[in-house]
NUMI-39746 format. One record per residue (C-alpha): x, z, y; residue in one letter; residue number from 1. Coordinates in Angstrom, 1 decimal, decimal comma, padded with zeros to 4 digits. Layout:
N
east_up_north_resn_resi
X_Z_Y_a_NUM
...
//
This chain:
191
east_up_north_resn_resi
015,8_025,4_003,2_m_1
014,6_028,9_003,8_a_2
011,0_029,6_004,9_g_3
009,7_026,1_005,0_a_4
006,0_026,2_004,7_s_5
003,8_023,7_003,1_k_6
001,0_022,1_005,2_t_7
-002,0_020,0_004,4_r_8
-000,6_017,4_006,7_g_9
002,5_016,9_004,5_q_10
000,2_016,6_001,4_l_11
-002,1_014,1_003,1_i_12
000,9_012,1_004,2_a_13
002,3_012,1_000,6_a_14
-001,0_011,0_-000,8_i_15
-001,3_008,3_001,9_g_16
002,1_007,0_000,9_g_17
001,2_006,8_-002,8_g_18
-002,2_005,1_-002,0_a_19
-000,4_002,6_000,3_l_20
002,0_001,7_-002,5_t_21
-000,8_001,4_-005,1_a_22
-003,0_-000,7_-002,8_s_23
-000,4_-003,6_-003,0_l_24
-001,5_-004,3_-006,6_w_25
-005,3_-004,2_-005,9_l_26
-007,4_-007,1_-004,7_p_27
-006,6_-007,8_-001,0_w_28
-008,3_-011,2_-000,6_y_29
-011,2_-013,2_-002,2_t_30
-011,1_-017,0_-002,3_f_31
-014,4_-018,8_-002,8_r_32
-015,1_-022,5_-002,6_l_33
-018,2_-023,2_-000,5_p_34
-021,3_-024,2_-002,4_s_35
-021,7_-027,3_-000,2_a_36
-018,3_-028,6_-001,3_a_37
-019,2_-028,1_-005,0_l_38
-022,7_-029,8_-004,4_d_39
-021,0_-032,7_-002,7_y_40
-018,5_-033,1_-005,6_a_41
-021,4_-033,2_-008,1_t_42
-023,4_-035,7_-006,0_n_43
-020,6_-038,2_-005,5_v_44
-019,2_-037,9_-009,0_a_45
-021,2_-040,9_-010,2_h_46
-019,1_-043,1_-007,9_q_47
-016,1_-042,5_-010,0_y_48
-017,4_-044,1_-013,2_g_49
-015,9_-042,7_-016,4_a_50
-014,6_-039,7_-014,5_l_51
-018,1_-038,6_-013,3_a_52
-018,8_-036,3_-016,3_p_53
-015,3_-034,7_-015,8_l_54
-015,9_-034,1_-012,1_l_55
-019,4_-032,7_-012,6_q_56
-018,1_-030,4_-015,4_a_57
-015,3_-029,2_-013,1_g_58
-017,6_-028,5_-010,2_a_59
-020,0_-026,6_-012,5_n_60
-017,1_-024,6_-014,0_m_61
-015,8_-023,7_-010,4_l_62
-019,4_-022,6_-009,5_r_63
-019,7_-020,3_-012,5_q_64
-016,2_-019,0_-012,1_l_65
-017,1_-017,4_-008,8_g_66
-014,7_-015,9_-006,3_p_67
-011,0_-015,5_-007,1_l_68
-009,3_-012,3_-006,2_h_69
-005,7_-012,0_-005,1_f_70
-003,3_-009,1_-004,6_t_71
-001,0_-008,8_-001,6_a_72
001,9_-009,9_-003,8_w_73
000,2_-013,1_-004,8_q_74
-000,8_-014,2_-001,3_v_75
001,8_-012,8_001,1_l_76
005,6_-012,7_001,1_t_77
007,1_-010,2_003,5_t_78
004,2_-007,9_004,3_t_79
003,9_-006,4_000,8_p_80
007,7_-005,6_000,7_a_81
007,5_-003,9_004,1_i_82
004,5_-001,9_003,0_l_83
006,1_-000,9_-000,2_l_84
009,1_000,5_001,7_v_85
006,8_002,2_004,2_c_86
004,8_003,8_001,3_g_87
007,8_004,8_-000,7_a_88
009,8_006,1_002,2_l_89
007,1_007,8_004,2_g_90
005,2_009,2_001,2_g_91
008,5_010,2_-000,5_g_92
009,7_012,1_002,5_l_93
006,4_013,8_003,0_a_94
006,4_014,8_-000,7_a_95
010,0_016,2_-000,3_l_96
008,9_018,1_002,8_s_97
005,8_019,5_001,1_f_98
008,0_020,6_-001,8_a_99
010,4_022,3_000,6_g_100
013,3_019,9_-000,1_r_101
013,4_018,2_003,3_a_102
012,9_019,2_006,9_a_103
012,2_017,1_009,9_g_104
010,8_014,2_007,9_a_105
007,6_014,0_010,0_e_106
009,0_011,4_012,5_r_107
010,1_009,0_009,8_l_108
006,9_009,4_007,8_s_109
004,9_008,9_010,9_g_110
006,8_005,8_011,8_l_111
006,2_004,4_008,3_a_112
002,5_005,2_008,6_g_113
002,3_003,5_012,0_l_114
004,0_000,3_010,8_v_115
001,8_000,3_007,6_a_116
-001,4_000,8_009,5_a_117
-000,5_-001,9_012,0_g_118
000,4_-004,5_009,3_l_119
-002,7_-003,8_007,2_a_120
-004,9_-004,0_010,3_g_121
-003,3_-007,3_011,3_y_122
-003,9_-008,7_007,8_r_123
-007,6_-007,7_007,9_i_124
-008,0_-009,5_011,2_v_125
-005,8_-012,5_010,4_v_126
-006,1_-013,3_006,7_p_127
-003,8_-015,9_005,2_p_128
-005,1_-019,5_005,0_g_129
-007,5_-021,3_007,3_a_130
-011,3_-021,5_007,3_g_131
-013,9_-019,3_005,8_d_132
-012,6_-019,6_002,2_f_133
-010,6_-016,4_002,3_v_134
-012,1_-012,9_003,0_a_135
-010,3_-009,5_003,1_a_136
-011,4_-007,1_000,3_t_137
-011,1_-003,4_-000,4_w_138
-007,4_-003,4_-001,3_g_139
-006,3_-004,2_002,3_v_140
-008,8_-001,7_003,6_s_141
-007,3_001,0_001,4_l_142
-003,8_000,0_002,7_a_143
-005,1_000,5_006,3_l_144
-006,7_003,9_005,5_v_145
-003,6_005,0_003,6_a_146
-001,3_004,0_006,5_g_147
-003,5_006,0_008,8_r_148
-003,4_009,0_006,5_a_149
000,4_008,8_006,3_l_150
000,5_008,7_010,1_l_151
-002,1_011,5_010,6_a_152
-000,6_013,7_008,0_g_153
002,9_013,3_009,5_s_154
001,5_014,3_012,9_a_155
000,7_017,8_011,7_v_156
003,9_020,0_012,1_p_157
004,9_022,6_009,5_p_158
003,4_026,0_010,3_r_159
006,6_027,9_010,8_d_160
008,5_025,5_013,0_t_161
007,9_025,9_016,8_a_162
009,5_022,5_017,8_e_163
010,1_019,4_015,7_p_164
013,6_018,8_014,4_q_165
015,5_015,7_015,5_s_166
017,0_014,9_012,1_e_167
016,1_014,9_008,5_v_168
017,8_017,6_006,4_t_169
017,7_017,6_002,6_l_170
018,2_020,8_000,7_d_171
020,2_019,5_-002,3_l_172
021,7_022,9_-003,1_a_173
018,4_024,6_-003,8_a_174
018,3_026,0_-007,3_p_175
016,7_023,9_-010,0_i_176
013,6_025,5_-011,5_p_177
014,2_026,9_-015,0_a_178
011,4_024,7_-016,4_a_179
013,4_021,5_-015,3_w_180
016,7_022,6_-016,9_q_181
017,5_021,1_-020,3_a_182
018,5_023,6_-023,0_p_183
022,2_024,2_-023,2_r_184
022,8_022,5_-019,9_s_185
026,1_023,0_-018,1_v_186
026,1_023,6_-014,3_p_187
028,0_021,1_-012,2_p_188
031,5_022,0_-011,2_p_189
031,7_024,3_-008,2_g_190
028,7_026,5_-009,1_h_191
//
């Protein structure tokens, strides 16, 4: 791929894809039992006779435990898998484009960023579960920002191309840098 220039947009998109992927293992939601429910359990525990001390101890333990944090993988089923594909595909293509190994990857990276930002935004507005027990945390917000970075970075065209390409081309025949070659390596047949 001769003359492909590197842009900040490609770098931003690649970083966005990596951050999107990493966000899936960060806390996305917090679950907290309301204090009123724990107080109620403590107050009615005496009605259960011999189990009263056990119920009171359990309520006190839950009160001291505080909120529980869950990752996207622990709470959701399909969304994390889709976001993983978006982050790996979009960020990987942007990184290849930044390294000069792919051209025309902006559309696919942008589409991955659009899907990721849409899903993360939806999961902020509509958390899993019902009631006020579940709240979105910083992991899902990072996924939203990373999806938007992937989308925005992909919208910046490379400096030396006048019009966007319609297909992705990979430059697999580019020479391998000397630092990457193993000592005493043999070139593949046909070179």
